[in-house]
C-alpha positions in Angstrom: -2.3 -6.7 0.0 -0.8 -9.5 2.1 -3.7 -11.5 3.5 -2.9 -15.2 3.5 -0.3 -16.8 5.8 0.7 -19.7 3.6 3.7 -22.0 4.5 5.7 -20.4 1.7 5.0 -17.0 3.1 5.9 -18.0 6.6 9.2 -19.5 5.3 9.8 -16.3 3.4 9.2 -14.3 6.6 12.0 -16.2 8.3 14.3 -15.4 5.4 13.3 -11.8 5.7 14.4 -11.6 9.3 17.8 -13.2 8.5 18.4 -10.9 5.6 17.3 -7.8 7.4 20.2 -8.1 9.9 22.5 -6.4 7.4 21.6 -2.8 8.3 22.6 -1.3 11.7 19.9 0.0 14.0 19.0 3.7 14.5 17.7 5.4 17.5 14.0 5.3 18.4 11.3 7.6 17.0 8.4 8.8 16.9 7.9 11.4 14.2 5.6 14.2 13.3 1.8 14.5 13.4 1.0 11.1 14.8 -0.1 12.1 18.4 -3.8 11.1 18.5 -6.2 13.9 18.4 -3.8 16.7 17.6 -3.7 18.8 14.5 -5.8 18.7 11.4 -6.3 15.3 9.6 -3.9 14.4 6.9 -4.9 14.1 3.2 -2.8 11.4 1.6 -2.6 11.1 -2.2 -3.3 7.4 -2.7 -0.9 6.4 -5.5 -0.9 10.2 -6.2 -4.1 11.7 -7.6 -4.9 8.3 -9.1 -8.5 9.3 -9.8 -7.3 11.7 -12.4 -3.9 10.3 -13.7 -2.4 6.9 -14.1 -1.3 5.8 -10.6 2.3 6.1 -9.3 3.3 8.4 -12.1 4.9 11.9 -12.0 1.6 13.3 -13.3 -0.4 11.7 -10.5 2.0 12.7 -7.8 2.4 16.3 -9.0 -1.4 16.8 -9.4 -2.0 15.4 -5.9 0.5 17.9 -4.4 -1.0 20.8 -6.3 -4.5 19.8 -5.2 -3.4 20.0 -1.6 -2.1 16.6 -0.5 0.0 16.5 2.6 1.6 13.2 1.6 2.2 11.2 -1.6 1.9 7.5 -1.4 4.4 5.4 -3.4 3.9 1.6 -3.2 7.4 0.1 -3.4 8.5 -3.1 -5.2 11.9 -4.3 -6.4 13.5 -4.7 -9.8 15.7 -7.6 -10.7 18.7 -5.5 -9.9 17.4 -4.4 -6.5 16.1 -0.9 -7.2 12.9 0.2 -5.5 10.3 1.4 -8.0 6.8 2.8 -7.5 4.1 0.3 -8.6 1.0 -0.9 -6.8 1.9 -4.5 -7.5 4.9 -6.3 -8.8 2.6 -7.6 -11.5 2.6 -4.8 -14.1 0.5 -6.1 -17.0 -2.4 -3.8 -16.2 -0.4 -0.7 -15.1 2.1 -0.5 -18.0 2.2 -1.2 -21.7 4.5 -4.2 -21.2 2.1 -6.5 -23.2 2.8 -4.3 -26.3 6.5 -5.0 -26.1 7.3 -8.2 -28.1 10.8 -8.3 -26.7 9.2 -9.1 -23.3 6.6 -11.6 -24.4 8.5 -14.6 -23.1 8.6 -13.1 -19.6 4.8 -13.5 -19.1 4.4 -16.1 -16.4 2.3 -17.3 -13.5 3.4 -16.8 -9.9 1.9 -17.2 -6.4 2.4 -13.9 -4.4 1.4 -14.1 -0.8 -1.1 -16.8 -1.5 -2.6 -15.2 -4.6 -2.0 -16.7 -8.0 -1.2 -14.0 -10.6 -0.4 -14.3 -14.3 1.5 -11.5 -16.1 4.8 -9.7 -16.0 6.7 -9.0 -12.7 9.1 -6.3 -11.8 11.6 -8.7 -10.3 12.1 -10.2 -13.7 13.1 -6.8 -15.2 16.2 -4.6 -14.7 15.5 -0.9 -14.1 16.8 -0.1 -17.5 14.2 -2.5 -19.0 11.4 -1.1 -16.9 12.3 2.4 -18.1 11.4 1.4 -21.6 7.7 0.9 -20.5 5.0 3.5 -20.2 2.4 3.7 -17.5 -1.3 3.0 -18.1 -4.6 3.4 -16.2 -5.3 -0.1 -14.8 -9.1 0.5 -14.7 -9.9 2.4 -17.9 -13.6 1.7 -17.9 -13.9 3.2 -14.4 -11.5 6.1 -15.1 -11.5 7.0 -18.8 -10.3 10.5 -18.0 -7.1 9.0 -16.4 -6.8 6.6 -19.3 -6.5 9.5 -21.7 -3.0 10.0 -20.2 -1.8 6.5 -21.0 1.7 6.4 -22.4 2.8 9.8 -21.1 4.7 8.7 -18.1 7.5 6.3 -17.2 8.0 4.0 -14.2 9.5 6.0 -11.3 12.2 4.9 -8.9 11.7 5.7 -5.2 14.6 8.1 -5.5 12.8 9.9 -8.4 9.7 10.2 -6.2 11.7 11.8 -3.4 13.3 14.3 -5.9 9.8 15.1 -7.3 8.4 15.7 -3.8 11.3 18.0 -2.9 10.8 20.0 -6.1 7.1 20.4 -5.5 7.8 21.4 -1.9 10.0 24.3 -3.2 7.5 25.3 -5.8 4.5 25.2 -3.6 6.2 26.7 -0.5 5.0 23.9 1.8 6.3 20.5 2.7 5.1 17.6 0.6 5.6 14.4 2.6 6.2 10.8 1.5 4.2 7.8 2.7 5.8 4.7 1.1 4.4 1.2 1.5 6.6 -1.9 1.2 4.6 -4.3 -0.9 5.0 -8.1 -0.4 8.1 -7.8 1.8 8.3 -11.5 2.7 7.8 -12.5 -0.9 10.7 -10.2 -2.1 12.9 -11.4 0.8 12.4 -15.0 -0.4 13.7 -13.9 -3.8 16.8 -12.4 -2.2 15.5 -8.9 -2.9 14.5 -7.6 0.6 12.9 -4.2 0.4 13.6 -2.8 3.8 17.5 -2.4 3.7 17.1 -0.5 0.4 14.4 1.6 1.9 16.5 2.5 4.9 19.6 3.2 2.8 17.5 5.5 0.5 16.0 7.5 3.4 19.4 7.8 5.1 21.0 9.0 1.8 18.4 11.7 1.4 18.5 12.9 5.0 15.0 11.6 5.7 15.5 9.4 8.6 14.9 11.8 11.5 12.1 12.9 13.8 11.2 15.9 11.7 11.1 14.1 8.3 7.8 14.2 6.5 7.8 10.4 6.0 5.5 7.6 7.2 6.4 4.0 6.3 3.6 1.5 6.1 3.1 -2.3 5.6 0.5 -5.0 6.0 3.2 -7.3 7.4 4.5 -6.8 10.9 7.9 -8.6 11.1 9.4 -6.0 8.8 7.9 -3.1 10.7 9.3 -4.5 14.0 12.7 -4.6 12.4 12.3 -1.1 11.0 11.3 0.2 14.4 14.9 0.0 15.6 16.3 1.6 12.4 14.0 4.4 11.4 13.1 7.5 13.4 10.0 8.2 11.3 6.5 7.0 12.1 5.5 3.4 11.2 2.1 2.4 10.1 0.6 -1.1 10.6 -1.9 -1.7 7.9 -4.8 -4.1 8.7 -7.7 -5.5 6.7 -9.9 -7.3 9.2 -11.7 -6.3 12.4 -10.1 -9.0 14.4 -6.8 -7.3 13.9 -7.9 -4.2 15.8 -9.1 -5.6 19.1 -8.1 -3.7 22.2 -5.4 -6.2 22.9 -4.1 -6.1 19.3 -4.0 -2.3 19.3 -2.0 -2.2 22.5 0.5 -4.7 21.1 0.7 -2.7 17.9 1.5 0.5 19.8 4.8 -1.2 20.9 6.3 -0.7 17.5 3.9 1.4 15.3 2.6 4.9 15.5 -0.4 4.6 13.3 -2.9 1.9 12.4 -4.1 2.0 8.8 -7.6 0.6 8.4 -10.3 0.0 5.8 -12.8 2.9 6.2 -15.6 0.6 7.1 -13.8 -0.3 10.3 -14.3 3.3 11.5 -17.9 3.8 10.3 -19.5 0.7 8.7 -21.6 0.8 5.5 -25.2 -0.4 6.0 -27.0 -2.6 3.5 -29.4 0.3 2.7 -26.4 2.4 1.6 -26.3 4.7 4.7 -23.5 4.9 7.2 -23.9 3.0 10.5 -22.7 4.1 13.9 -19.0 4.7 14.5 -17.3 1.6 15.8 -15.2 3.3 18.5 -12.0 2.2 16.8 -10.6 5.8 16.7 -11.2 6.3 20.4 -9.7 2.9 21.3 -6.6 3.5 19.1 -6.1 7.0 20.5 -6.2 5.6 24.1 -3.1 3.5 23.4 -1.3 6.3 21.5 -2.0 5.2 17.9 -3.3 7.6 15.2 -5.8 6.2 12.7 -5.5 6.6 8.9 -8.2 5.0 6.7 -8.2 3.8 3.1 -9.4 4.4 0.4 -11.8 7.2 -0.4 -12.8 7.4 -4.1 -15.4 9.5 -5.9 -16.8 7.0 -8.3 -20.3 5.7 -7.5 -19.1 2.1 -7.8 -16.8 2.8 -4.8 -19.2 4.6 -2.6 -22.0 3.5 -0.3 -25.4 3.7 -2.0 -26.6 6.9 -0.1 -23.6 8.8 -1.5 -24.0 7.8 -5.1 -25.2 10.3 -7.7 -26.7 7.8 -10.2 -26.6 4.2 -11.3 -23.5 4.9 -13.5 -20.7 3.2 -11.6 -18.1 5.5 -13.2 -20.1 8.7 -12.4 -19.0 10.9 -9.5 -20.8 10.7 -6.2 -20.6 12.6 -3.0 -17.2 11.5 -1.7 -16.4 14.8 0.1 -19.6 14.5 2.1 -18.7 10.9 3.0 -15.2 11.7 4.1 -16.4 14.7 6.1 -18.4 12.2 8.3 -15.2 10.3 9.0 -13.1 13.3 9.8 -15.8 14.4 12.2 -15.4 11.2 14.3 -11.7 12.0 14.8 -10.0 10.2 11.9 -6.4 11.4 11.7 -5.8 10.9 8.1 -7.3 9.6 4.9 -6.0 8.0 1.7 -7.9 9.3 -1.3 -7.7 8.9 -5.1 -9.4 12.3 -5.4 -7.2 14.7 -3.4 -9.2 17.8 -4.2 -12.3 16.3 -2.7 -10.3 15.2 0.4 -9.2 18.7 1.0 -12.8 19.9 0.6 -14.0 17.4 3.2 -11.3 18.5 5.6 -12.3 22.1 5.2 -15.9 21.4 5.8 -15.5 19.0 8.7 -16.4 20.1 12.3 -13.7 18.8 14.7 
């Protein structure tokens, strides 16, 4: 997540705007299913069904679709040769077996990415061909041992491969499976001469996915890149935020000038109290709807460690709690969509919710 506006990040943002001038603008959008208060809430497979399979893999995406996800979420970063690949971060030491490859040992390094110091291996230091020699791993094996059992089975996917997978699954399941890509660290990558947005636009255009009816949302924690994309994409744009001060009435009104959805931490919709219960809804959903923004919340997970106390099943952090009951509460206050690692429980919550 992009959270710190360091001088280096601000300089990179300026580079981003210069580099983004290379792609001609498209007509205005909006796209499908974003009008506030209309239709059933969306269930978004967060990194696929990442509660059950290693994240951002063919296995995670396919399972999410078969469990009922409306959209699959690929986080996008760049390779050294400018190819968009699906990884949660550009640092891949925890999500692949790169550490077991002696030929890449010398590429372990320390970098500052959006104000965060990270040590490991980074996608921008690898060509796509080199990344394809790696195998995906569960980054939190102690929390998700069932997912870790699938370590080594899947390769790193390109964005194009995720699109092809979603299309195949749409045909097989007889319903549309949408895509919900996030550009990760866009200013950082622009500063390296590897801007993500032109490649994203080209890929969507090449696949016929840049039109009002396309099942695509594009999300980012940054805003300069979304403002640039607003003139070039006809699909809905999602402004991700992480702090309450980013969703004031004034901020939401400004956001509605270029975005269609605000993506928020779930506690901004209904806070968690110290005793483990849920507090009163904040009114964020109502305020966002008033200015024409839908609200999608992240991230609903089933492990006790990631749930408020009243929804846990035991003291075992890796045990499964009552995620469906929790998410049901959020759907009932008008939430338009939810990112979840456990798609089957998200679908259950939507079925049970009174709206």
